[in-house]
C-alpha positions as CSV (number, residue, x, y, z in Angstrom):
1,X,-116.6,60.3,-32.2
2,X,-116.8,59.5,-35.9
3,X,-116.0,56.1,-37.5
4,X,-117.2,54.2,-40.6
5,X,-120.0,52.8,-38.4
6,X,-121.3,56.2,-37.3
7,X,-121.0,57.7,-40.8
8,X,-122.8,54.9,-42.5
9,X,-125.7,54.6,-40.1
10,X,-126.1,58.2,-39.0
11,X,-124.9,57.6,-35.4
12,X,-123.0,59.9,-33.1
13,X,-121.5,57.1,-30.9
14,X,-119.9,54.0,-32.3
15,X,-121.7,51.7,-29.9
16,X,-124.4,49.1,-30.3
17,X,-126.2,47.5,-27.3
18,X,-126.2,43.7,-27.3
19,X,-129.6,42.1,-27.8
20,X,-129.5,40.2,-24.5
21,X,-132.2,37.6,-23.9
22,X,-134.9,38.7,-21.5
23,X,-132.9,41.8,-20.6
24,X,-132.7,44.1,-23.7
25,X,-136.3,45.4,-24.0
26,X,-137.6,48.4,-25.8
27,X,-136.7,50.9,-23.1
28,X,-133.0,49.9,-23.0
29,X,-132.7,49.8,-26.8
30,X,-134.4,53.2,-27.1
31,X,-132.2,54.8,-24.5
32,X,-129.1,53.7,-26.4
33,X,-130.4,54.9,-29.7
34,X,-131.6,58.2,-28.3
35,X,-128.1,58.8,-26.9
36,X,-126.6,58.4,-30.3
37,X,-125.8,54.7,-30.5
38,X,-127.9,51.9,-31.8
39,X,-130.0,49.9,-29.5
40,X,-130.9,46.3,-30.2
41,X,-134.0,44.5,-28.8
42,X,-133.2,41.0,-27.5
43,X,-135.5,38.8,-29.5
44,X,-133.3,35.9,-28.5
45,X,-135.3,32.8,-27.9
46,X,-138.1,33.9,-30.2
47,X,-141.0,34.8,-27.9
48,X,-143.2,36.7,-30.4
49,X,-145.4,38.5,-27.9
50,X,-142.3,39.7,-25.9
51,X,-140.5,40.8,-28.9
52,X,-143.3,42.8,-30.5
53,X,-144.1,44.4,-27.1
54,X,-140.5,45.5,-27.0
55,X,-140.8,47.3,-30.3
56,X,-143.9,49.0,-29.0
57,X,-142.0,50.0,-25.8
58,X,-139.2,51.5,-27.9
59,X,-141.7,54.1,-29.1
60,X,-140.4,56.3,-32.0
61,X,-136.7,55.4,-31.4
62,X,-134.8,53.8,-34.2
63,X,-133.8,50.4,-32.9
64,X,-132.8,47.0,-34.2
65,X,-133.3,43.4,-33.0
66,X,-131.3,40.3,-32.5
67,X,-132.0,36.6,-32.4
68,X,-130.3,33.4,-31.4
69,X,-130.0,31.8,-34.9
70,X,-130.5,28.2,-34.0
71,X,-133.6,29.1,-32.0
72,X,-135.0,31.3,-34.8
73,X,-134.6,28.3,-37.1
74,X,-137.2,26.5,-34.9
75,X,-139.6,29.5,-35.2
76,X,-138.7,31.1,-38.6
77,X,-142.2,32.8,-39.0
78,X,-141.2,35.3,-36.3
79,X,-138.7,37.0,-38.7
80,X,-141.4,38.4,-41.0
81,X,-143.3,40.5,-38.4
82,X,-140.0,41.8,-37.0
83,X,-138.8,42.8,-40.5
84,X,-142.1,44.5,-41.0
85,X,-141.2,46.8,-38.1
86,X,-138.4,48.1,-40.3
87,X,-135.7,47.6,-37.7
88,X,-132.4,49.6,-38.1
89,X,-130.6,46.3,-38.2
90,X,-131.1,42.6,-37.6
91,X,-128.4,40.6,-35.6
92,X,-128.0,36.9,-35.8
93,X,-125.7,34.9,-33.6
94,X,-125.0,31.2,-32.6
95,X,-125.8,29.3,-35.7
96,X,-125.6,29.5,-39.5
97,X,-127.4,32.6,-40.8
98,X,-127.5,31.3,-44.4
99,X,-131.2,30.4,-44.4
100,X,-132.2,34.0,-43.3
101,X,-129.8,36.1,-45.3
102,X,-131.9,36.5,-48.4
103,X,-135.1,37.4,-46.5
104,X,-133.3,40.0,-44.5
105,X,-131.6,41.5,-47.6
106,X,-135.0,41.6,-49.4
107,X,-136.4,43.7,-46.6
108,X,-133.5,46.1,-47.1
109,X,-132.5,45.7,-43.4
110,X,-128.8,45.6,-42.6
111,X,-127.7,42.1,-41.4
112,X,-125.3,41.9,-38.5
113,X,-123.6,38.5,-37.8
114,X,-122.0,37.9,-34.5
115,X,-119.2,35.3,-34.8
116,X,-116.7,33.7,-32.5
117,X,-114.2,32.4,-35.0
118,X,-112.4,33.7,-38.2
119,X,-114.0,30.8,-40.1
120,X,-117.5,32.0,-39.2
121,X,-116.5,35.6,-40.0
122,X,-115.6,34.6,-43.5
123,X,-118.9,32.7,-43.9
124,X,-120.8,35.7,-42.7
125,X,-119.1,38.0,-45.2
126,X,-119.8,35.5,-48.0
127,X,-123.5,35.7,-47.1
128,X,-123.5,39.4,-47.4
129,X,-123.3,40.6,-43.8
130,X,-123.2,44.3,-43.5
131,X,-121.6,44.1,-40.1
132,X,-119.7,41.4,-38.3
133,X,-119.4,41.3,-34.5
134,X,-116.2,39.5,-33.4
135,X,-117.2,38.2,-29.9
136,X,-114.5,37.2,-27.5
137,X,-114.9,34.6,-24.8
138,X,-114.8,37.4,-22.1
139,X,-118.4,38.2,-23.0
140,X,-121.3,37.4,-20.7
141,X,-123.8,34.8,-21.8
142,X,-123.1,32.4,-24.7
143,X,-119.9,32.4,-26.8
144,X,-116.9,30.3,-27.5
145,X,-113.2,30.2,-26.7
146,X,-111.3,32.9,-28.7
147,X,-110.2,36.1,-26.9
148,X,-111.3,39.5,-28.0
149,X,-107.7,40.9,-28.1
150,X,-106.7,38.4,-30.9
151,X,-109.9,37.6,-32.6
152,X,-110.8,41.2,-33.5
153,X,-107.5,42.1,-35.3
154,X,-107.5,38.8,-37.1
155,X,-111.0,39.4,-38.4
156,X,-110.1,43.0,-39.2
157,X,-107.1,41.9,-41.3
158,X,-109.1,39.4,-43.2
159,X,-111.9,41.9,-43.9
160,X,-109.5,44.6,-45.0
161,X,-108.0,42.2,-47.6
162,X,-111.2,40.4,-48.7
163,X,-114.4,42.4,-47.8
164,X,-113.4,45.9,-47.0
165,X,-117.0,47.2,-47.2
166,X,-118.1,45.0,-44.2
167,X,-118.0,46.9,-40.9
168,X,-116.5,45.2,-37.9
169,X,-117.6,45.5,-34.3
170,X,-115.7,44.2,-31.2
171,X,-117.5,42.5,-28.3
172,X,-116.5,40.7,-25.1
173,X,-115.2,42.4,-22.0
174,X,-115.8,46.0,-23.3
175,X,-117.3,48.1,-20.5
176,X,-115.5,51.4,-20.4
177,X,-113.7,53.9,-22.6
178,X,-110.5,52.0,-22.5
179,X,-112.1,49.0,-24.0
180,X,-113.7,51.1,-26.7
181,X,-110.4,52.8,-27.5
182,X,-108.6,49.5,-27.6
183,X,-111.2,48.0,-30.0
184,X,-110.8,50.9,-32.4
185,X,-107.0,50.5,-32.3
186,X,-107.5,46.7,-33.0
187,X,-109.3,47.6,-36.3
188,X,-113.0,47.7,-35.2
189,X,-115.4,50.3,-36.4
190,X,-117.3,50.2,-33.2
191,X,-118.3,48.0,-30.3
192,X,-121.2,45.9,-29.2
193,X,-121.7,46.3,-25.4
194,X,-123.5,43.8,-23.2
195,X,-122.6,43.4,-19.6
196,X,-122.2,47.2,-18.9
197,X,-125.7,47.8,-20.3
198,X,-127.1,44.7,-18.6
199,X,-126.5,46.7,-15.4
200,X,-128.3,49.8,-16.7
201,X,-131.5,51.3,-15.2
202,X,-133.5,50.1,-18.2
203,X,-132.3,46.5,-17.9
204,X,-134.9,43.9,-17.4
205,X,-132.5,41.6,-15.4
206,X,-133.6,40.8,-11.8
207,X,-132.3,43.5,-9.4
208,X,-130.6,40.8,-7.3
209,X,-128.7,39.5,-10.3
210,X,-127.5,43.0,-11.2
211,X,-126.4,43.6,-7.6
212,X,-124.4,40.4,-7.6
213,X,-122.8,41.4,-10.9
214,X,-121.9,44.9,-9.7
215,X,-120.2,43.4,-6.6
216,X,-118.4,40.7,-8.5
217,X,-115.0,40.6,-10.3
218,X,-114.1,38.9,-13.5
219,X,-112.4,36.2,-11.4
220,X,-115.8,35.1,-10.2
221,X,-117.2,34.2,-13.7
222,X,-117.1,30.8,-15.3
223,X,-117.9,29.4,-18.8
224,X,-120.3,26.4,-18.4
225,X,-123.4,24.8,-19.8
226,X,-125.0,23.5,-16.6
227,X,-127.6,26.3,-16.6
228,X,-128.7,25.3,-20.2
229,X,-129.2,21.7,-19.0
230,X,-131.2,23.0,-16.1
231,X,-133.4,25.1,-18.4
232,X,-133.8,22.3,-20.9
233,X,-132.3,24.4,-23.7
234,X,-130.6,22.3,-26.4
235,X,-127.7,24.7,-27.1
236,X,-125.2,23.5,-29.8
237,X,-122.3,21.8,-28.0
238,X,-119.8,24.4,-29.3
239,X,-121.3,27.2,-27.2
240,X,-121.0,27.7,-23.4
241,X,-122.2,30.6,-21.3
242,X,-120.3,32.9,-19.0
243,X,-122.0,33.4,-15.7
244,X,-121.1,34.1,-12.1
245,X,-120.0,31.0,-10.2
246,X,-122.4,30.0,-7.5
247,X,-123.4,26.9,-5.5
248,X,-125.2,25.5,-8.6
249,X,-122.1,25.7,-10.8
250,X,-119.9,24.4,-7.9
251,X,-122.2,21.4,-7.6
252,X,-122.8,20.5,-11.3
253,X,-120.0,22.0,-13.5
254,X,-118.0,19.1,-14.9
255,X,-120.6,16.7,-13.6
256,X,-123.3,16.8,-16.3
257,X,-124.1,13.1,-16.2
258,X,-125.2,13.4,-12.6
259,X,-127.1,16.7,-13.4
260,X,-128.9,15.0,-16.3
261,X,-130.0,12.2,-14.0
262,X,-131.6,14.8,-11.7
263,X,-132.6,17.2,-14.5
264,X,-136.4,17.4,-13.7
265,X,-135.9,18.3,-10.0
266,X,-132.9,20.6,-10.7
267,X,-134.8,22.4,-13.5
268,X,-137.7,23.1,-11.2
269,X,-135.2,24.4,-8.5
270,X,-133.3,26.5,-10.9
271,X,-136.5,28.0,-12.4
272,X,-137.9,28.9,-9.0
273,X,-134.7,30.5,-8.1
274,X,-134.5,32.5,-11.3
275,X,-138.0,34.0,-10.7
276,X,-137.0,34.9,-7.2
277,X,-133.6,36.3,-8.1
278,X,-131.9,33.7,-5.9
279,X,-128.3,34.1,-7.1
280,X,-127.1,31.1,-5.1
281,X,-128.9,28.8,-7.4
282,X,-130.0,30.6,-10.6
283,X,-127.0,31.9,-12.6
284,X,-126.2,35.6,-13.1
285,X,-125.4,36.1,-16.8
286,X,-122.6,38.6,-16.8
287,X,-119.2,38.6,-18.4
288,X,-115.6,39.2,-17.2
289,X,-116.4,42.9,-17.4
290,X,-118.2,42.5,-14.1
291,X,-115.1,43.8,-12.5
292,X,-115.3,47.0,-14.4
293,X,-119.0,47.7,-13.5
294,X,-119.3,49.6,-10.2
295,X,-122.7,51.2,-10.3
296,X,-126.0,51.4,-12.2
297,X,-127.2,54.2,-14.4
298,X,-129.2,55.2,-17.5
299,X,-128.0,53.3,-20.5
300,X,-127.7,56.4,-22.6
301,X,-125.5,58.1,-20.0
302,X,-123.4,55.0,-19.8
303,X,-122.5,54.9,-23.5
304,X,-121.8,58.7,-23.6
305,X,-119.4,58.3,-20.7
306,X,-117.7,55.4,-22.5
307,X,-117.1,57.6,-25.5
308,X,-115.9,60.6,-23.4
309,X,-113.5,58.3,-21.6
310,X,-112.3,56.7,-24.9
311,X,-111.5,60.1,-26.4
312,X,-109.6,61.2,-23.3
313,X,-107.7,57.9,-23.3
314,X,-106.7,58.3,-26.9
315,X,-105.6,61.9,-26.4
316,X,-103.6,60.8,-23.4
317,X,-101.9,58.0,-25.4
318,X,-100.9,60.4,-28.2
319,X,-99.5,62.9,-25.6
320,X,-97.5,60.1,-24.0
321,X,-96.1,59.0,-27.4
322,X,-95.1,62.6,-28.2
323,X,-93.5,63.0,-24.8
C-alpha cells in the first residue's frame, strides 16, 4: 500500500506505532519497522536509562522516538543523546514543541507533532513539522476532546491549502483495516496506532492490563485525570487520559478535591496496584478501540493484517459503488 508517507520514508506500510509510555520499548518498535511500518520508542516521561536501553533493544531496526513535550522541557538534555542515535523520526506531543524544533531540524531528523486541535496543527506546521498527527479523543492515554472523524479532514483541508508538503497521520480509535481505510479517505497519508499495538506480544504493558483491555468494550473507557493525581504527575489541565473504568475511577472521578486530600495514601495504593497489575485500582491505559481488539499477537503481523484488511475493504467499497 503506497501513500505519500510510504514513498517519502521508504516504508511499505503506512503505519507508525504510537510511542506509548512504559509500553513501546525497542522490541515493539523494531517489530513494526521490520514489518514495513515505522516503530517509535516511547521516551515519554524522559527516563534516560530506559530510553537508551530501548534503542539498544531495537537492534539494527530503523526506529524513531517520541516524548511528552511538557515533560521533555523539564529534562531537555535528554534530547541530544536521542538525536545522536539518528532516529528515523522524533515525535512530540502534549505541549509547545517550539523550543525543540530547531535542535531537531539541525540534527536532520524528521519532526512529528501530535496535535489535538486545528490551532495546534497550524502552529506545528509553522514550526516546520514534517508530519502532523491529528489525534482524536477516542485514543487511549492522554488527549483532548475533538473526534478523529472530524479533526482529521479539517486538518487535511488546512494543510492542503497552506502547507501541502506536510504529511498527515490520523490517530485515535484506529485498530483495524476499516480504520486505516477510513483515515486515508479522510485525507490522511497514514495512521499512528496505539491501543492495538499496546496489546501486542512485544508490549511492555502488564499482562493483566492487556487481558482487561482485550475483554473490554469501548463503552467501558472514560476520560479522566484521577490517575495523574494519584501518580503525582502535573499534566496540563487541558489534557485528560482515556483508561478503563474501574473502582478507582468510580470513587474519585469528579471528586478531585477529596482525592487530593488523600493523595499520599491513594498514590501509594495506586502504585502498588500498578506494579501488581491490579486492574481494580490501577488504571488500564487503552482507548475506545478496546472493543476492536480481540486477541494478542506479534506487532508486525498486526499491522500487516491491518493493511490487508484495508485493501480488501477499499476494493469492496469500489465494487459496491460500481454495482
